N, C-alpha and C positions, 0 to 999 in steps of 0.2 A: 612247299609246295601241295595244292589242292593235286587231287589224283586229277580230275578234267583236262590240266595244264600243264602235265606231266609229257614226253614228248612216246608215242607209241614205241615198244622194245619189239626187236625180233624179223622177220620177212614181213614187207609189203601182202596185202592180202589182195582178192579181186572178188565183188561180189558181182556175181552174176544175174540178172530175175528172169526167167523166161519161163511164158507161159504156155497152155498146153498148144498143140498142133490141133488141128483141125478133126474135130468132132461129128458123129453121125447119132441118131437117133437111139435111144433106148425107154423103157418102161420107166426108169431109173432115172434121175441126171445124174447119180453117181458111178454108176454102172455104161453112160453113153462109152463105146470106142472108136476109136479113131479110123479116120477112112483111107482111103488110098492114098487119098492127096496127104489126108495128117502126118500119113506114115514116111511117105517122101519126104515131106518140110521137115518133119524133124532127126531123119533120119543127114539131112544137107545141114541144118542146122549145127548138128552132131558134129561132122565135118569140117567147118566153120571152125568149130569150139576150139578142135586138136589142132586145126592148123596155127590156130590165131590166139591161144591166148593159154598159160600155164595151166596143168592137170589139176581137172576136179580132186581134191581133200574129199569133198563131202557136200553131196544133195540132201536137203531138206523136200521133201517131197509129199503130197496130197494121196491117199488112198485111192483116190476116182480111180475109172480104169479107164482114164483118157491120157494123165497125167504121170501115169505106171508107164505106159505104153507109149511116151513120148518120150518120157527118161528111158525104157530100151533099144526105142530104135537110135538115139543120139546115140549113146553105148558113148557118154563121156566119161566112163570108169569115179572111182569112187563111193566111200561109202553112204550110205543111202538110207532117211531118216522118215 
């Protein structure tokens, strides 16, 4: 049986794609921080994820300031890469 036809072994996984929250301005796009509203939105999104989904194992996150701040405010746990 070809590999692509084999059933998946082990527990099912859920992939969640999350965009960064609202960010302000900065001289460099990579350095744009979250606004106060962005922090509140990311915190609420994290609360929903913790209440609704299975625990997060891994977050793959850009090094941009706004994406790291979104992940920190969401406080979903798991490893970060």
